[in-house]
C-alpha positions, -999 to 999 in steps of 0.1 A, spaced: -148 -507 273 -161 -487 303 -138 -471 330 -151 -497 355 -142 -526 332 -108 -511 326 -101 -509 364 -114 -544 371 -89 -567 387 -89 -603 398 -77 -615 432 -65 -650 441 -60 -663 476 -41 -696 476 -27 -721 499 -11 -755 492 18 -778 501 50 -759 496 71 -771 466 94 -756 439 79 -737 410 47 -724 427 54 -687 422 67 -692 387 36 -712 377 12 -686 391 29 -656 376 35 -673 343 -3 -681 341 -10 -643 345 18 -632 322 10 -655 293 -26 -643 293 -16 -606 292 -23 -598 328 -5 -571 347 3 -580 383 -8 -552 407 1 -569 440 18 -601 450 27 -614 485 36 -648 497 45 -666 529 57 -701 537 50 -718 570 82 -738 573 69 -759 602 38 -771 584 53 -769 549 24 -748 536 26 -721 509 3 -690 510 -2 -663 484 -23 -633 476 -20 -621 440 -40 -594 422 -38 -585 385 -54 -561 361 -80 -575 338 -80 -547 312 -61 -568 286 -64 -603 301 -71 -628 274 -93 -651 295 -129 -639 302 -136 -632 338 -162 -660 341 -137 -685 328 -106 -676 349 -114 -700 377 -120 -729 354 -87 -723 335 -67 -717 367 -80 -749 383 -73 -770 352 -39 -756 344 -24 -748 378 -44 -756 409 -49 -793 404 -13 -799 396 -1 -783 428 -30 -794 451 -41 -758 457 -70 -746 478 -79 -712 462 -106 -685 461 -111 -660 433 -126 -626 437 -132 -596 414 -126 -560 425 -157 -546 407 -181 -568 428 -198 -548 456 -204 -571 486 -236 -568 506 -233 -566 543 -259 -571 571 -253 -555 605 -265 -572 637 -269 -548 667 -285 -547 701 -286 -514 720 -251 -500 717 -247 -477 688 -210 -466 686 -199 -493 661 -231 -490 640 -226 -452 636 -190 -458 626 -198 -485 600 -226 -466 584 -205 -434 582 -177 -452 565 -199 -471 541 -221 -442 531 -191 -418 526 -177 -441 499 -147 -451 520 -157 -488 515 -170 -506 484 -200 -522 502 -238 -521 503 -256 -522 536 -293 -530 528 -302 -546 562 -298 -541 599 -311 -568 623 -316 -564 660 -331 -580 690 -342 -546 702 -360 -516 685 -337 -490 701 -315 -483 671 -341 -482 644 -340 -443 641 -304 -446 631 -313 -470 603 -340 -447 591 -316 -418 590 -294 -438 566 -323 -452 546 -316 -488 556 -342 -515 564 -343 -524 601 -359 -556 614 -364 -563 651 -364 -599 660 -368 -604 698 -350 -635 711 -357 -657 741 -345 -691 751 -379 -705 739 -379 -689 704 -342 -688 696 -344 -714 668 -373 -697 651 -357 -663 655 -325 -675 638 -345 -690 610 -362 -656 605 -326 -641 604 -316 -666 577 -347 -658 557 -340 -621 558 -303 -626 549 -314 -647 519 -340 -622 509 -315 -593 509 -288 -614 492 -263 -608 520 -227 -618 515 -214 -614 550 -225 -602 585 -210 -578 610 -219 -582 647 -217 -545 658 -219 -553 696 -248 -577 691 -253 -592 725 -266 -626 715 -247 -659 710 -252 -674 676 -260 -711 673 -236 -735 656 -264 -741 630 -266 -704 622 -228 -700 620 -225 -729 596 -244 -710 569 -218 -682 569 -183 -698 575 -157 -670 578 -183 -645 568 -194 -633 603 -172 -607 618 -174 -599 656 -159 -573 678 -149 -582 713 -137 -560 741 -101 -568 753 -76 -593 741 -95 -625 740 -105 -642 763 -99 -617 791 -127 -600 811 -158 -617 797 -193 -607 806 -215 -577 803 -193 -552 822 -157 -558 810 -145 -523 817 -157 -525 852 -137 -557 857 -107 -541 840 -109 -511 863 -111 -533 894 -79 -551 883 -61 -519 877 -51 -528 841 -26 -507 823 -38 -514 788 -72 -522 774 -78 -538 740 -102 -549 714 -102 -580 691 -121 -586 659 -125 -621 647 -145 -644 625 -173 -662 644 -170 -700 647 -190 -726 666 -167 -722 696 -176 -690 714 -151 -661 709 -125 -685 696 -126 -679 659 -97 -667 636 -85 -633 648 -85 -606 621 -74 -574 640 -63 -564 675 -52 -532 691 -46 -516 726 -47 -483 743 -29 -474 775 -48 -464 806 -37 -455 842 -49 -449 877 -61 -415 866 -88 -431 844 -122 -438 859 -147 -464 846 -162 -438 822 -128 -431 808 -122 -468 802 -156 -472 785 -150 -442 763 -115 -453 753 -126 -489 749 -155 -480 726 -133 -458 704 -109 -487 701 -137 -512 693 -148 -489 664 -114 -487 649 -105 -524 653 -139 -535 638 -136 -511 609 -101 -524 601 -113 -560 601 -142 -551 578 -117 -532 555 -95 -563 553 -125 -585 545 -138 -562 518 -103 -559 502 -99 -597 502 -67 -594 523 -76 -623 546 -66 -659 541 -80 -682 567 -60 -714 574 -72 -736 603 -81 -712 631 -56 -686 620 -56 -657 595 -29 -644 573 -35 -607 565 -20 -596 532 -21 -558 535 
């Protein structure tokens, strides 16, 4: 057995109606099949009577083959307790596409983290509606496709996007300050698999110059929000948020600089949670098991 196989683990994200015996049933399933639990966290929403869990276990000595775990778990446990569940494996490397426009700060940060080995991810594709950032892609050896978008060609452009995403076998998408609104049709192909970064705590200060608006209001904190993209603009499940303090001493350039630094960090944290399978989406909310 290789070192990679020895280190392989399985991750289950579960939610279902809350009832007695859930934790016992899940952990007994793992224990009886010689699995060693590496992580377990749970939460009960008392108001909605919903049980949530993330559990990860080592597969080194697990008696059920990896390709059969989902089938066994569904038959023996999930159906009995009416569970909604997703199963992941730690040795799978997700493939991420990045959408950009002209701002490069988030793109640089993502590529640095991915190429340094900080993240277990492949980035084979960058898509943009402008050619400006192609030199960055070339530096990192990543294919860059420019697809200009107008009101007249939006549907065709998005179909070109979908064709590229399929060709490159993309698992999820990151909008790294991509200044285009995705159609409902496009979003439907990647539910809870498109991560966006938004300046400020949503929905404050919309528009192309948020930091100018914040400066004019004399704000004392500025923030950033990363969320999954849904059909409703900037209203998807929130993954990560953070703020930084500002004062009357800060000019617009200071706000832009601080804001962009914050955007990079908040977006990278959201990507990290997604890659590590920390996120359970329920309705329009997320539970982050970190």
